[in-house]
Structure formats: structure tokens, C-alpha cells
C-alpha positions in Angstrom: 197.8 118.4 163.5 199.3 121.4 161.7 199.6 121.7 158.0 203.4 121.2 158.3 203.3 118.0 160.4 201.0 115.6 158.6 202.6 112.0 158.6 202.5 109.4 155.9 199.8 106.8 156.1 200.5 104.3 158.9 202.0 101.1 157.9 198.8 99.3 159.0 197.0 100.8 156.0 199.3 98.9 153.5 197.1 95.9 153.4 194.0 97.9 152.8 195.9 99.8 149.9 196.8 96.6 148.3 193.3 95.2 148.7 191.9 98.0 146.6 194.6 97.8 143.9 193.0 98.1 140.3 192.4 95.1 138.3 194.8 94.3 135.4 192.8 95.2 132.5 192.7 97.6 129.5 191.1 100.2 131.6 194.0 100.6 134.1 193.9 104.5 134.1 190.3 104.6 134.8 190.5 101.8 137.5 193.4 103.7 139.1 191.2 106.7 139.5 188.5 104.6 141.1 191.0 103.0 143.3 192.3 106.2 144.7 188.8 107.6 145.3 187.9 104.4 147.3 191.0 105.1 149.4 189.8 108.7 150.1 186.1 107.9 150.4 186.6 105.0 152.8 188.9 107.1 154.9 191.9 104.8 154.5 193.9 107.9 154.1 192.0 110.6 155.9 191.7 114.4 154.8 194.9 116.3 155.6 197.2 113.0 155.6 199.4 112.3 152.7 199.7 109.2 150.5 202.8 107.1 150.8 205.6 108.3 148.3 205.0 107.8 144.7 207.4 104.8 144.2 205.9 103.0 147.2 202.3 103.7 146.3 202.7 102.4 142.9 204.4 99.4 144.0 201.6 98.7 146.6 198.8 99.2 144.0 200.8 97.2 141.3 200.7 100.0 138.7 203.3 102.0 136.9 204.5 105.4 138.4 203.3 107.1 135.1 199.7 105.8 135.5 199.7 106.8 139.1 201.1 110.2 138.4 198.6 110.8 135.6 195.6 109.7 137.9 196.8 111.9 140.8 197.0 114.9 138.4 193.4 114.4 137.3 192.3 114.0 141.1 194.2 117.2 141.9 192.3 119.0 139.1 189.0 117.8 140.6 190.1 118.9 144.1 190.3 115.5 145.7 194.0 115.7 146.5 196.6 118.5 146.9 200.1 117.9 145.6 202.7 119.8 147.4 206.3 120.2 146.1 209.6 120.6 148.1 210.5 119.6 151.6 207.5 118.0 153.4 205.7 117.8 150.2 203.7 114.9 148.6 200.1 114.0 147.7 197.7 115.0 150.4 194.1 114.2 150.7 192.1 117.4 150.4 190.2 118.4 153.7 187.1 119.5 151.6 187.0 117.5 148.2 185.5 119.3 145.3 182.3 117.8 143.6 182.9 119.0 140.1 183.6 116.8 137.3 187.1 116.2 136.0 188.1 118.1 132.9 191.7 117.0 132.3 190.9 113.4 131.4 188.8 114.4 128.5 191.4 116.8 127.3 194.1 114.2 127.4 192.1 111.9 125.1 191.8 108.9 127.3 189.5 106.1 126.1 186.7 105.8 128.7 187.7 109.0 130.6 184.1 110.1 130.8 183.6 107.1 133.1 186.7 108.1 135.2 185.2 111.7 135.4 182.0 110.4 136.7 183.7 108.3 139.3 186.0 111.0 140.4 183.3 113.7 140.6 181.1 111.5 142.9 178.3 111.7 140.5 175.9 108.8 139.9 175.8 107.0 136.6 172.5 106.0 135.0 172.8 102.4 136.5 173.4 103.9 139.8 170.3 106.0 140.0 168.2 103.7 142.1 168.1 100.4 143.8 165.7 97.6 143.7 164.6 95.6 146.6 166.7 92.7 145.3 170.0 94.8 145.1 169.4 96.2 148.4 168.9 92.7 149.9 171.9 91.4 148.1 174.2 94.1 149.5 172.8 93.6 153.0 173.2 89.8 152.9 176.8 90.2 151.6 177.7 92.7 154.3 176.1 90.5 157.1 178.2 87.5 156.2 181.5 89.4 155.7 181.4 91.9 158.7 180.0 89.3 161.3 182.8 87.0 160.2 185.4 89.8 160.5 184.3 90.7 164.0 184.4 87.1 165.1 187.9 86.5 163.7 189.3 89.8 165.0 188.2 88.9 168.5 190.0 85.5 168.2 193.3 87.1 167.5 196.2 87.4 169.9 196.4 91.2 169.4 199.7 93.0 169.8 200.1 96.2 171.6 200.2 98.2 168.4 197.2 96.5 167.0 195.3 97.4 170.3 196.5 101.0 169.9 195.2 101.1 166.3 191.8 99.7 167.4 191.5 102.3 170.2 192.6 105.2 168.0 190.0 104.2 165.3 187.3 103.8 167.8 188.0 107.1 169.4 188.1 108.9 166.1 184.7 107.5 165.2 183.2 108.2 168.6 184.2 111.8 168.3 183.1 112.3 164.7 180.5 114.9 163.7 177.8 114.3 161.1 180.0 115.4 158.3 182.8 113.0 159.0 180.8 110.1 160.5 180.6 107.8 157.4 184.2 108.1 156.6 185.4 107.4 160.0 182.8 104.6 160.3 184.4 102.9 157.3 187.8 103.4 158.8 186.8 101.7 162.0 185.3 98.7 160.1 188.4 98.4 158.0 190.7 98.5 161.1 188.7 95.5 162.5 189.4 93.8 159.2 193.1 94.7 159.2 193.6 93.1 162.7 192.4 89.7 161.5 195.7 89.4 159.6 193.7 88.1 156.5 194.2 90.0 153.3 191.2 88.3 151.9 188.9 89.5 154.6 190.3 93.0 154.2 189.5 92.9 150.5 186.1 91.7 151.3 185.6 94.4 153.9 186.6 97.0 151.4 184.0 95.7 148.9 181.3 95.5 151.8 181.9 99.1 152.7 182.1 100.3 149.1 178.8 98.6 148.3 177.0 99.7 151.7 178.2 103.3 151.3 176.5 103.5 147.9 173.3 102.8 149.6 174.0 105.0 152.7 174.7 108.0 150.6 171.2 107.9 149.4 169.6 108.1 152.8 169.5 111.0 155.3 171.9 111.1 158.4 169.7 110.5 161.4 171.2 111.7 164.7 169.6 109.1 167.0 170.8 106.3 164.6 174.2 107.6 164.9 174.0 107.5 168.8 172.9 103.8 168.6 175.7 103.1 166.2 178.3 104.6 168.5 177.0 102.4 171.3 177.1 99.3 169.1 180.5 100.2 167.8 181.6 100.2 171.5 180.3 96.8 172.3 181.9 95.4 169.1 185.2 97.1 170.1 185.0 95.9 173.7 184.4 92.3 172.7 187.3 92.3 170.1 189.7 93.6 172.7 188.4 91.0 175.4 188.9 88.3 173.0 185.3 87.1 173.0 184.4 86.0 169.3 180.7 85.1 170.1 180.1 88.6 171.8 181.7 90.4 168.9 179.7 88.5 166.3 176.5 89.1 168.2 177.2 92.9 168.6 178.1 93.2 164.9 174.9 91.4 164.0 172.8 94.0 166.0 174.8 96.9 164.5 174.2 95.7 161.0 170.4 94.9 161.7 169.8 98.5 162.7 171.4 100.0 159.6 169.7 97.3 157.4 166.3 98.5 158.7 166.9 102.0 157.7 168.2 101.0 154.3 165.2 98.8 153.6 162.9 101.6 154.7 164.4 104.3 152.6 165.5 102.4 149.5 163.7 99.1 148.8 161.0 99.3 146.2 157.7 97.7 146.7 
């Protein structure tokens, strides 16, 4: 797709955007930055595609336009998004996000802006420096319960033609991904399965599952044979969902999660 023809985020992404909406707390600025970064990192809005218009996005996230504008400005400074003015403009996800820390938040004097900077730069905080066996197992248990359930519920839906098209497109994008784009497109595929369940609660749970899992996955190497196996397992889950077979979808998802769990336990769990 050329630079001048990117479309807004598809309407099917609205549920996922709302699921990541920041909590209503005294740290709304920092939480908005974290929320926007989740949207980018999980591939809800892929590189090169633009966010919904400011008014619409603020409404979906339940925040003020001023807070949204301020957060976007910081992410633009850090290289995560690109704001274009004029006809065909908008806020676009950068194709190659920067990894440097944010500087504008500190200059603006925000309370807690160093936390926002750490999140936006992708850097690990002190508490994220390592994972105990208990933490790894907790994440894997959460993921197994949520994602197996999502696969089962998705396969039990009377899918519409647009939903089937959405599933096929997400599956094809994941299948054709290279090593660099795999994890983002993998997350997008799993989120698409959650979206077709029609349950906002399951979408929110999938967002949390993928966010927690990705924090672990970022700490282990990409292993090409494992990616081949994952593509094959994705295809089995995809086929079962389209065929309306909840038992097969649940079983295929269990196999998929077990393979990833073995890698994570091997690389991350402490003795």
C-alpha cells in the first residue's frame, strides 16, 4: 500500500481499542501513553496505518482530546508515530519505531513522566528485569485458560462473511510474516480470534494475555523451527474456527500454547 493510500483502522478494531482504554486514575497521561503503545506493539493498528481521527479515538478510549493530543505528541517525539497535516493526514504508526527514551514529557513537567518515558521507549524497569518460575507459570496459566476459551467460543459463533474475511486476512498476514514482524502479526491474529467471539470481556482478557505473554517472549530468541510449528498450529486453529468445531479449536489452541510454554519455561524459569 502506498504512503498516500493508507486507510483508517478497520471498524473491527474498535472493540480492541476500547479494551485497552486507560484506567480512570490520577495518572491518566502516563496510562494513555501505555495504552497507545499497547495498540502499536500488539499490532491492533499496524505500521503505516493511521489511528482513527482524534475525536473518535478520544471517545473510544474514554479520555479528553487534550490528553490524547499530548500523549501523541510525546510518542511522535520518540518515533513511535508520525503525525501528518493536511489532506490525507492523521496520526500514523511508524514503520520503524525508535527505541530512544522520551524527552518531551520530562520537559513538560508531568508527574510520573519518567515512568511514561520508560514505557514509551520500550525499556525495562527494574521490576521487569527478570522473571521467577512463579511469574512465568502464572502468566502461562492465565494464557492457557483465556486463549483456549477464546478459540472454543470463536468456533461456536455463527460467523458473518465480513468476520470470515477478517479471520482469513489476519491468518494470511501472520503466515506471510518475516521474523521481524512475526510477534506483532501473531498478536493481531490472536486478537482477531477474540474479536469474532463478540465478547468485549474476552477481547479485554486477550489483550491482557498477549501483553503479559509478549513481555516474556521479548526475552527469548526467535527460533525459526518454532515459527514454522506456530504457523502450522495457527492454521489448525483457524480451520477449526471457520469449520465451527469448538472442540477441535480448543485442542489446537492447547497444542499451540504448550509449545510456546515449553520454550518460555526453558529460557526464563529460574531453578
